[in-house]
C-alpha positions in Angstrom: 0.0 0.0 0.0 2.8 2.4 0.9 4.5 1.6 -2.4 1.3 2.6 -4.3 1.0 5.9 -2.4 4.6 6.7 -3.0 4.3 5.8 -6.7 1.3 7.9 -7.3 2.8 10.8 -5.3 5.9 10.6 -7.5 3.7 10.6 -10.6 1.8 13.6 -9.4 5.1 15.4 -8.6 6.4 14.7 -12.1 3.2 15.9 -13.7 3.2 19.1 -11.6 6.9 19.7 -12.3 6.5 19.2 -16.0 3.3 21.3 -16.2 4.6 24.2 -14.2 8.0 24.5 -15.9 10.1 26.9 -13.9 7.3 28.0 -11.6 7.6 27.0 -7.9 4.2 26.9 -6.3 5.8 25.6 -3.1 2.7 23.6 -2.2 2.8 20.3 -0.3 -0.3 18.0 -0.6 -0.2 17.4 3.2 -0.5 21.0 4.1 -3.7 23.0 4.7 -5.8 22.9 1.6 -7.0 26.5 1.6 -3.5 27.4 0.4 -3.9 29.1 -3.0 -1.1 28.5 -5.4 -0.7 32.2 -6.0 -2.0 34.9 -3.9 -1.9 38.7 -4.4 -0.5 40.5 -1.4 0.9 44.0 -0.7 4.7 44.1 -0.7 4.5 45.9 2.6 2.0 46.7 5.3 1.2 50.3 4.7 -1.8 52.6 5.0 -1.2 53.8 1.4 -3.9 52.1 -0.7 -1.7 52.6 -3.8 1.0 50.2 -2.4 2.1 47.8 -5.2 0.8 44.3 -5.2 3.1 41.3 -5.6 2.4 37.7 -6.3 3.2 35.5 -3.4 2.9 31.8 -2.6 2.3 29.9 0.7 5.3 29.3 2.8 5.8 25.7 4.0 8.7 25.8 6.4 10.8 23.6 8.6 13.8 25.9 9.3 14.1 29.0 11.5 15.3 31.4 8.7 12.5 30.4 6.4 9.9 30.9 9.2 11.3 34.3 10.1 11.1 35.4 6.4 7.6 34.0 6.0 6.2 35.9 9.0 7.8 39.2 7.9 6.0 41.8 5.8 7.8 40.3 2.8 6.4 36.8 3.6 3.1 35.1 2.6 -0.5 35.1 3.8 -0.2 31.6 5.1 2.7 30.1 7.0 2.7 26.3 7.4 5.2 24.6 9.7 5.8 20.9 9.0 7.5 19.9 12.3 7.8 21.2 15.9 10.0 24.3 15.9 11.8 26.2 18.7 13.1 29.7 18.0 15.1 31.5 20.7 14.0 35.0 19.8 10.9 37.2 19.9 8.7 36.8 16.8 6.6 39.4 15.0 3.9 38.6 12.5 4.0 41.6 10.2 2.3 42.9 7.1 -1.2 43.0 5.5 -1.9 40.2 3.1 -4.8 39.1 0.9 -5.7 35.4 0.6 -6.8 35.5 -3.0 -10.5 35.3 -2.3 -13.3 37.9 -2.7 -16.0 38.8 -0.2 -19.7 39.2 -1.1 -19.1 42.7 -2.3 -16.2 41.7 -4.5 -13.4 43.1 -2.3 -10.2 41.2 -1.7 -10.2 39.3 1.6 -7.5 40.3 4.1 -6.1 37.3 6.1 -3.0 36.0 7.7 -2.6 32.5 9.1 -0.1 30.5 11.0 -0.9 26.8 10.3 0.5 24.5 12.9 -0.7 21.3 11.3 -0.7 18.9 8.3 -3.7 17.3 6.6 -4.6 14.7 4.0 -6.5 15.2 0.8 -9.8 14.9 2.6 -8.8 17.7 4.9 -8.4 15.4 7.9 -5.7 16.7 10.3 -2.8 14.2 10.2 -0.3 16.0 12.5 -0.2 18.9 14.9 2.9 20.8 15.7 4.3 23.0 18.5 5.9 26.4 17.8 8.0 27.6 20.8 9.3 31.1 21.2 9.6 33.6 24.1 7.1 36.0 22.6 5.0 36.2 19.4 3.5 39.7 18.6 0.6 39.8 16.1 0.7 42.9 13.9 -1.1 41.5 10.9 -4.8 42.2 10.6 -7.3 39.3 10.4 -4.6 36.9 11.6 -5.1 33.5 13.2 -3.2 30.6 14.6 -4.7 27.2 13.8 -4.7 23.5 14.9 -1.5 23.3 17.0 0.3 24.8 20.1 2.2 27.9 20.6 4.5 27.9 23.7 5.3 31.4 24.8 3.5 34.7 25.4 1.3 36.1 22.7 0.8 39.9 22.2 -2.1 41.0 20.1 -1.9 44.5 18.5 -4.7 44.1 15.9 -8.4 43.5 15.8 -10.1 40.3 14.7 -7.3 38.0 15.8 -8.5 34.4 16.2 -7.4 31.0 17.7 -8.8 27.9 15.9 -8.3 24.6 17.7 -5.1 26.0 19.2 -3.5 25.9 22.6 -1.5 28.9 23.8 0.8 27.6 26.5 1.4 31.0 28.0 -0.2 34.3 28.4 -2.2 36.5 26.0 -1.8 40.2 26.2 -3.9 42.7 24.2 -2.4 46.1 23.6 -5.8 47.8 22.9 -9.4 47.5 24.0 -10.3 46.9 20.3 -7.8 44.0 20.0 -9.3 42.5 23.2 -13.0 43.0 22.3 -12.6 41.5 18.8 -10.5 38.5 19.8 -12.1 35.1 19.1 -11.3 31.6 20.0 -13.3 28.4 19.4 -14.3 25.8 22.0 -11.3 23.6 21.2 -8.8 26.4 21.8 -7.2 26.9 25.2 -5.0 29.6 26.9 -3.1 28.2 29.9 -2.1 31.6 31.3 -3.8 34.9 31.7 -5.6 37.1 29.2 -4.9 40.7 30.0 -5.2 44.2 28.5 -1.8 45.9 28.5 -1.7 49.4 27.1 
């Protein structure tokens, strides 16, 4: 059975490689399926609506340098880790990104996601990962952390931040009342420490 899966995976890889030529979509079939092969995103997080758009792809990372680049304002709208990672420095999720979808009014949907899991073709979660760092500051609007564990303290500077099936093994600090009042977490998420407003 494993041979068949490996054989078909190899055939799929060859077909994609041949069909895409020199393009590198950087997509893994075991990563979250809402990854769009190409996504339009601002080059930088600015308040200037005339900021140029660039084409970006999802980041699937297993090394510290790649993760740090992916969460920067030059990164991607979705960052997927594929193993447990420990980073011995403070992290900042920066930039405003669009996920390639449109809302009911035809506007680009702003979203940023740290995916701490892998899934199969039927979207069943096959693995959950732990990201460990002393501190993670959320500066990207409409951001979320999904289906894993973050070990460290979380600082939320933006509105509409969300935890989806995620454990925060640490404290969550909100830097504004708006960030605190618009924060959401589902029933399967957990925060082991305090949730406090810190201005």
